[in-house]
C-alpha positions as CSV (number, residue, x, y, z in Angstrom):
1,M,0.0,0.0,0.0
2,D,1.2,3.5,-0.9
3,E,2.1,5.7,2.1
4,P,-0.1,8.7,2.7
5,V,1.0,11.9,0.9
6,E,2.1,14.7,3.2
7,A,3.8,17.0,0.6
8,V,3.1,18.2,-2.9
9,L,5.7,19.8,-5.2
10,F,4.6,21.8,-8.2
11,D,6.2,22.8,-11.5
12,V,5.5,26.4,-12.5
13,D,5.6,27.0,-16.3
14,G,2.8,25.3,-18.1
15,T,1.5,23.8,-14.9
16,L,0.5,26.7,-12.6
17,C,0.8,29.6,-15.1
18,E,1.5,30.8,-18.6
19,Y,2.7,34.1,-20.1
20,R,0.0,36.6,-21.2
21,R,2.0,36.9,-24.4
22,S,3.0,33.6,-25.8
23,G,6.4,32.7,-27.1
24,A,4.9,32.4,-30.6
25,E,3.6,36.0,-30.4
26,L,7.0,37.3,-29.3
27,L,8.9,35.4,-32.0
28,A,6.5,36.7,-34.7
29,A,7.0,40.2,-33.4
30,A,10.8,39.8,-33.5
31,F,10.7,38.6,-37.1
32,E,8.4,41.5,-38.1
33,H,10.6,44.0,-36.3
34,E,13.7,42.8,-38.2
35,G,11.7,42.6,-41.5
36,V,12.7,39.0,-41.9
37,E,10.4,36.2,-43.2
38,P,10.0,33.7,-40.3
39,F,12.3,30.8,-40.7
40,F,11.5,28.8,-37.6
41,R,8.6,28.3,-35.2
42,V,8.8,28.8,-31.4
43,K,8.5,25.0,-31.0
44,A,12.0,24.7,-32.5
45,Y,13.3,26.9,-29.7
46,Y,11.4,25.0,-27.0
47,D,12.7,21.7,-28.3
48,R,16.3,22.8,-27.8
49,F,15.7,24.5,-24.4
50,E,16.4,21.5,-22.1
51,K,19.5,20.5,-24.1
52,F,21.1,23.9,-23.7
53,A,19.8,24.7,-20.2
54,A,22.7,23.0,-18.3
55,H,25.3,25.0,-20.1
56,H,24.1,28.6,-19.8
57,D,23.7,30.7,-16.7
58,G,20.9,33.1,-17.8
59,I,17.8,32.8,-19.8
60,D,19.0,35.5,-22.3
61,D,22.2,33.6,-23.0
62,L,20.3,30.3,-23.2
63,R,17.8,31.8,-25.7
64,A,20.5,33.3,-27.8
65,A,22.3,30.0,-27.9
66,C,19.1,28.2,-29.0
67,F,18.4,30.8,-31.7
68,A,22.1,30.6,-32.9
69,A,21.9,26.9,-33.3
70,I,18.6,27.1,-35.2
71,A,19.8,29.9,-37.4
72,A,23.0,28.0,-38.2
73,D,21.0,24.9,-39.1
74,R,19.0,27.0,-41.6
75,G,22.1,28.8,-43.0
76,R,21.4,32.2,-41.5
77,D,24.1,34.6,-40.4
78,R,25.0,35.6,-36.8
79,A,23.6,39.1,-37.1
80,I,20.0,38.0,-37.5
81,R,20.0,35.5,-34.7
82,H,21.5,38.2,-32.3
83,A,18.8,40.6,-33.4
84,L,16.0,38.2,-33.0
85,A,17.1,37.0,-29.6
86,G,17.6,40.6,-28.5
87,H,14.1,41.7,-29.5
88,Y,12.5,38.7,-28.0
89,A,14.3,39.3,-24.7
90,A,13.4,43.0,-24.6
91,A,9.7,42.1,-25.1
92,R,9.5,39.3,-22.5
93,D,8.2,40.4,-19.1
94,H,8.4,37.6,-16.6
95,G,5.8,39.2,-14.4
96,E,3.2,39.2,-17.1
97,V,1.7,35.8,-16.4
98,R,-1.7,34.4,-15.5
99,Y,-2.9,31.4,-13.7
100,L,-3.8,28.3,-15.7
101,P,-7.4,27.1,-15.1
102,D,-8.0,25.9,-11.5
103,A,-4.4,26.3,-10.4
104,R,-5.0,28.7,-7.5
105,E,-8.0,26.6,-6.4
106,A,-5.8,23.4,-6.4
107,I,-3.1,25.2,-4.3
108,D,-5.5,26.5,-1.8
109,A,-7.3,23.1,-1.4
110,L,-4.0,21.1,-1.0
111,A,-2.6,23.6,1.5
112,D,-5.1,22.5,4.1
113,E,-3.6,19.1,4.6
114,H,-0.2,19.1,2.7
115,R,3.1,20.9,2.8
116,L,3.7,22.6,-0.6
117,G,6.8,23.3,-2.5
118,V,8.1,24.2,-6.0
119,V,10.7,22.5,-8.2
120,T,11.0,24.6,-11.4
121,N,13.5,24.7,-14.2
122,G,14.6,28.4,-14.3
123,R,16.7,31.0,-12.6
124,P,15.3,33.2,-9.7
125,S,15.4,36.2,-12.1
126,T,12.8,34.6,-14.3
127,Q,10.7,32.6,-11.8
128,K,10.4,34.9,-8.8
129,P,8.5,37.6,-10.8
130,K,6.0,34.9,-11.9
131,L,5.4,33.8,-8.3
132,A,5.1,37.4,-7.1
133,A,2.6,38.3,-9.9
134,L,0.5,35.3,-8.9
135,G,0.5,36.2,-5.3
136,L,2.5,33.0,-4.4
137,T,5.6,34.5,-2.9
138,D,4.9,33.0,0.5
139,A,2.7,30.1,-0.5
140,F,5.4,27.4,-0.6
141,G,7.7,25.9,2.0
142,T,10.5,25.8,-0.5
143,V,11.3,26.9,-4.1
144,V,14.1,25.0,-5.9
145,Y,15.4,26.7,-9.0
146,A,16.6,23.7,-10.9
147,G,19.3,24.6,-13.4
148,H,20.5,27.3,-11.1
149,D,20.7,26.0,-7.5
150,V,21.2,22.4,-8.7
151,A,21.0,20.4,-11.9
152,P,17.8,20.9,-14.0
153,K,15.0,18.4,-14.1
154,P,14.8,15.5,-14.9
155,D,17.9,15.1,-12.7
156,P,16.7,13.9,-9.3
157,T,18.9,16.4,-7.4
158,P,16.4,19.3,-7.3
159,F,13.7,17.0,-6.0
160,H,16.0,15.8,-3.2
161,R,16.8,19.4,-2.4
162,A,13.1,20.1,-2.0
163,L,12.6,17.1,0.2
164,D,15.4,18.1,2.5
165,D,14.1,21.6,2.7
166,M,10.6,20.4,3.6
167,G,11.7,17.6,5.9
168,T,9.7,14.9,4.1
169,R,10.4,11.6,2.3
170,P,10.1,10.6,-1.4
171,E,7.4,8.0,-0.7
172,R,5.2,10.6,1.0
173,T,5.6,13.2,-1.7
174,V,4.1,13.8,-5.2
175,H,5.2,16.1,-7.9
176,V,2.7,17.9,-10.2
177,G,3.9,18.9,-13.7
178,N,3.0,19.1,-17.4
179,S,6.2,17.5,-18.8
180,L,6.7,13.8,-19.1
181,D,10.4,14.2,-19.8
182,A,11.2,16.7,-17.0
183,D,8.5,16.3,-14.4
184,V,7.4,12.7,-14.5
185,A,10.7,11.1,-15.3
186,G,12.5,13.4,-12.8
187,A,10.0,12.7,-10.0
188,H,10.3,9.0,-10.5
189,A,14.1,9.2,-10.6
190,A,13.9,10.8,-7.1
191,G,11.5,8.2,-5.8
192,L,8.4,10.5,-5.8
193,R,5.0,9.7,-7.2
194,S,4.0,11.9,-10.2
195,V,0.9,13.8,-11.3
196,W,0.9,14.6,-15.0
197,V,-1.4,17.4,-16.3
198,P,-0.9,17.3,-20.1
199,D,-0.8,20.6,-22.0
200,D,-3.7,19.4,-24.1
201,A,-6.7,18.4,-22.0
202,G,-7.7,14.8,-22.5
203,A,-4.3,13.9,-24.0
204,V,-3.5,10.2,-23.9
205,E,-0.5,9.1,-21.8
206,M,2.4,8.0,-23.9
207,E,3.5,4.4,-24.1
208,G,7.0,4.0,-22.9
209,P,9.3,2.9,-20.1
210,D,7.9,2.8,-16.6
211,D,9.7,6.0,-15.6
212,E,7.7,7.9,-18.2
213,R,4.3,6.7,-17.1
214,A,2.7,9.0,-14.6
215,D,1.1,7.6,-11.4
216,Y,-1.8,10.0,-11.9
217,V,-3.0,11.6,-15.2
218,L,-5.4,14.5,-14.9
219,D,-7.5,16.4,-17.4
220,S,-7.2,19.6,-15.3
221,L,-5.9,20.9,-12.0
222,E,-9.4,20.9,-10.7
223,E,-9.0,17.2,-9.9
224,L,-6.5,18.1,-7.3
225,T,-9.1,19.7,-5.1
226,T,-10.0,16.1,-4.3
227,P,-6.5,14.5,-4.6
228,P,-6.4,11.3,-6.5
229,W,-4.0,9.7,-4.0
230,Q,-6.8,9.9,-1.4
């Protein structure tokens, strides 16, 4: 029998909140500003994000590296990738975020009987403004900035850091996130149970190795108001 859950960890981006202006909008504006026909979609940037994350200290440097690699693959010169990355960075406001549906309600409901924490890939300079804008600065017992304090998810280290901070054990903790690769696999590597909330409501869980199969798959965060582990 599974042990009772006493602590819940959350991912931030794509789980609790999203930017008011999407990455696709910012990239389109950057291309328009430079008068260049778009030669890649924002998904190409996101697909490279995790690969580059461990090797760059700041989000601007990380984004520039991703844009440079994409531009090089498409035979574009260095000047245009610098210009695109610079315009994108200037337009991005990390405090301009909004809750995803039912996220605040889930946090409030779980807080009654669970200790709460955050394990997020991202530096304090990008993640703290989001939590502040959402009114969550004091809502969590710990916030681990994976990729800054410790290795990024799916490495188990950021989860272990959160467990140590909160004084709880892996078998009594679940992690909630939207990424199979970072959140589900990372939680399992650290011995936690996982809650997967796919980006697309009603998405079917992927077939794959056991460490990629979430313990709980939700259509929305509303289901956390009556936790599935109860």
